[in-house]
Each structure stands twice: as C-alpha cells, then as structure tokens.
C-alpha positions, 0 to 999 in steps of 0.5 A: 767155719767149723766142721759139723759134728756127726751125732754119736749114738750113746746108750749102745750096749757096748758103753753100758754092758761089761764084757767081763760079767765074772768080775762083777758082784752077784748083784751086778751080775744080775743087773747086767744080765737084765740090761742085756735082755733089755737091749735085745728087746728094746732099741734104746738110744740116747745119753746113757753111760755106766758109772759103776756096777749098778749105776747108770748115767742117764742124761743128767740123772744117776740111777741106782739099778737092782733086780727085784722079783725078776724085774730091773728096777730103779731107786726112785723117790722112796721106793722102786720103779720098773726100768722100762717104765721109768725110761718111758716116763723120764727118759725123753727129758733126759734125751733117751728113746726107747722103742720096742723092736719088731 
C-alpha cells in the first residue's frame, strides 16, 4: 500500500510573486504589481509557477506577460489577450481555476 498524497494548492501567491520586487526590471515590476492585484481580487488555484520575471508556466503552457494600458496581458497568437480572460478561456484545460472573491 502506498500512502495517499494530499493535493498541494499550487498557484499560491508565494510561488508566483517575488518578495524583493526591486531586484526586477521595470517591466517585470509592473507585471508583479498587476499579479499581486489579481491575487487580491481573485482566488486562483492550479499549477502556476514562475519561469522568469515575466513568464509563467500555467499547466503545460508558458505565457509571456506584459502590462499594456494598465491591463495585465499575455502573448496569444499574433497579439495579446487580457490575463483574466485567458485564464477563464484556457485555464480549465490547464487545471487552473479562477473565481472572483466576494
């Protein structure tokens, strides 16, 4: 018999957000601030990990993030899509759930 593994809640702010934001580039600092605001507004759970300053691994996908016009966006195809919209559209396929906090 093997012991059952308890599921870990990946995608927590501790795995995604950097504590020392001053060590990041200006573009990465903007992304960090936008991600922090997103974690305050939404409950996000699932396999999300940081790859680099502006790249996240979400499930099997790596997404490049930027802040454009005050919105957190991801590179999608030949353009950009708001990150919350991307998560709602593609997140479930990657095992990520986003729910607005009440």
